[in-house]
N, C-alpha and C positions, 0 to 999 in steps of 0.2 A: 160882659159876655152875652152874646145874643143866642137865644134858644134855636136849635136846629131840629126840625121835625124829622121823623124817621124816613119818610118818603124823600125829603130833600137830601138827607144824608146818603141814602141809597143811590140817588141820582148822581150826587157828587162823586161817590166811589166809582160807579160805572163810567161816568164821563172821564175821570182821570185816566183809567186804563184805555178808553177809546182814543184819547189823545196820544197814547203810547203805542198806537197801531194794533190794538186788540179788537177782535170781533166780539160784539156784544151778543150773547145768547140769552134767550128767555129762561125762566126758571123751569126745570124739569118737573114732571109729576112726582108727587110724594110716594105713589105706589109704582115701583119699577115695572116697565112693560116686558122687557126681554132678559131679566136677570132672576132666575129662580133661587139664587143664593141669598137674596134680600127680601124681607117682608115689606119694609118701608125704607125710604131714603133717610138715613140718620146722620148723614154728613153731606157737605156741599160738593165733595169730590166723587162720591159714589156713582153718579150718573156718567162720569167720564172714565170709569174703570176700563171699559173696552178700548179706549184710546191708549191708556197707559200700558195695557197688556198687549198692544199691537194687533188686536182683533179687528179694529176698524181704523180708518184714517180720519183724524179730526178735520173739521171744515177749514181751519186755518191753524198755523203754528201757534198763534197767540189768541186766546179767548178769555173773556170775562163774563161772569154771571153773578147774580145775586140769588142763590138757591134757597128755596123754602126747605126747612129741615125740622126734624123733631128731636 
């Protein structure tokens, strides 16, 4: 079995979803800009909360990201 580095694994993950017509987004900041209910981003889905609540329209129906989190 060949060793896969973290950056290579992350890239393979993102590339897989891009081949399935997902829009690749960059990582969101660890300190949320417009969400007073959170001190830090503690999960990968927290920055997308406004889309799930219908407060904003996402850039596309399918997105992928590799989110920094604590």
